[in-house]
C-alpha positions, 0 to 999 in steps of 0.5 A, spaced: 455 355 628 454 348 629 446 349 630 446 353 624 449 348 619 445 343 622 438 347 621 441 348 614 442 341 612 435 339 615 432 344 611 436 342 604 434 335 606 427 337 606 427 341 600 430 335 596 425 330 599 420 335 597 423 336 590 423 328 589 416 327 591 413 332 587 417 331 580 414 324 578 407 325 579 404 323 572 408 317 569 415 318 569 416 325 570 411 331 570 412 336 564 405 339 566 400 340 560 405 342 555 405 335 551 407 339 545 412 344 543 413 350 539 418 347 535 414 342 532 417 338 526 420 340 520 424 338 514 428 343 511 428 342 504 422 342 499 419 335 498 416 335 491 408 333 490 406 337 496 403 343 492 401 349 496 406 348 502 411 353 504 418 352 501 422 349 505 416 344 506 414 344 513 408 339 515 402 342 518 401 342 526 395 338 525 387 339 527 387 346 531 394 344 532 392 339 537 393 332 534 397 332 528 396 329 522 397 321 522 404 321 520 406 327 525 411 327 531 409 333 535 413 335 540 419 333 545 420 335 552 427 334 556 429 334 563 434 331 568 432 330 576 435 326 581 440 323 577 435 321 572 434 323 564 427 324 562 424 325 555 417 325 553 415 325 546 408 326 543 406 323 536 400 321 532 401 314 532 403 308 537 409 304 534 408 306 527 403 309 522 399 305 517 397 308 510 391 305 507 393 308 501 400 304 500 397 298 505 404 299 509 405 301 516 411 306 517 415 305 523 418 310 527 425 311 527 430 311 533 431 317 538 438 319 536 441 325 541 448 328 543 451 334 547 454 340 544 452 340 537 452 332 536 446 329 535 447 322 533 452 319 539 447 316 543 440 313 541 434 310 545 432 304 541 425 300 542 424 293 540 418 289 541 416 294 547 423 294 550 427 300 550 435 301 551 440 306 551 445 305 546 452 308 544 451 309 536 457 306 532 453 306 525 446 308 523 441 307 517 438 312 513 430 312 511 430 306 506 426 306 499 419 303 501 412 304 498 409 311 499 416 313 502 421 318 500 427 314 500 428 314 493 430 322 493 437 323 495 436 330 498 431 328 502 435 322 505 440 326 507 436 331 510 432 326 514 439 324 517 439 318 522 433 313 522 435 307 525 441 304 529 445 299 525 451 297 530 451 300 537 454 298 544 448 297 549 449 301 555 443 299 559 435 299 560 430 305 559 424 305 562 418 307 557 411 308 558 406 309 551 400 313 553 394 315 548 392 321 550 384 320 550 382 327 554 386 331 548 384 328 542 378 323 540 380 316 537 380 317 531 379 324 528 377 323 521 377 329 516 373 329 509 379 325 506 379 318 509 387 317 506 389 323 511 385 320 517 388 323 523 391 319 528 391 319 536 395 323 540 400 318 544 405 321 549 411 316 549 416 317 556 423 315 557 427 315 563 434 312 565 439 313 570 445 317 567 450 313 570 449 308 564 453 314 560 459 312 565 462 312 572 465 319 570 459 322 566 457 329 569 451 332 564 453 339 567 459 339 563 455 340 557 451 346 555 446 343 550 443 336 548 440 335 541 435 330 539 433 328 532 428 323 530 424 321 523 419 316 520 421 311 516 417 314 510 421 321 511 415 325 511 416 327 518 423 330 522 424 332 529 430 336 531 431 340 537 436 343 542 435 343 549 439 347 554 442 343 560 440 347 567 441 344 574 436 340 577 431 344 582 434 340 588 441 342 586 439 349 586 436 348 593 442 345 596 447 351 592 442 356 595 443 353 602 450 352 602 451 360 600 446 362 605 451 358 610 457 361 608 454 368 608 452 366 616 459 364 617 463 370 614 458 374 618 460 371 625 467 371 623 467 379 622 
């Protein structure tokens, strides 16, 4: 029996090592080729001044569904592995989106999230290229700026949190911003220069889940909910992702069940 348990333990350790070694193959986490997603972006209200759009207004996914418009957030991926929290967000701009019409660079909002229905408990802030995980105490909504939609109260309410106002810092977040040249040339210029498509940027984040606190266990939640918007209010991403046990945990659970079954059979 001892020999069998030892073999199971070794097998589980090898499986964990294999999972750890193969999880991070491209920057912070390997989400495969799915840098976009089916949710895309949405604003659940009719934004005036956009004739021909559906009601409620939903920004289009961009050229052939790949690059996205200049002011576009295209997708978000989420995973946990090895006690780390991983996010990958795809947008058509780096730190901000410049409008040649309004001569203004619209900043991206902070990435807000929460668990089981909450979406503004925590946030990942990025200032001068440095990202932090914070617990949100209060937040700002989109302001009134040139070319922005902050003058419309309904739009402001629909966009929700834009930037953290007061917060409690929990710790550092790794970040990697990569322009995806293989996916979209730089730049894509349609007939109307004011609607010039931006690049495709993959923005990745990773942090230790211990930053949430010593007694935090993500398995107590069933979903994690994200939201982020642009300063102008042109684009909103809202997504809910299910929380599932990481592969290494499932391997260990499987090994444990096999060992328990073998032990019970021996007792019989």
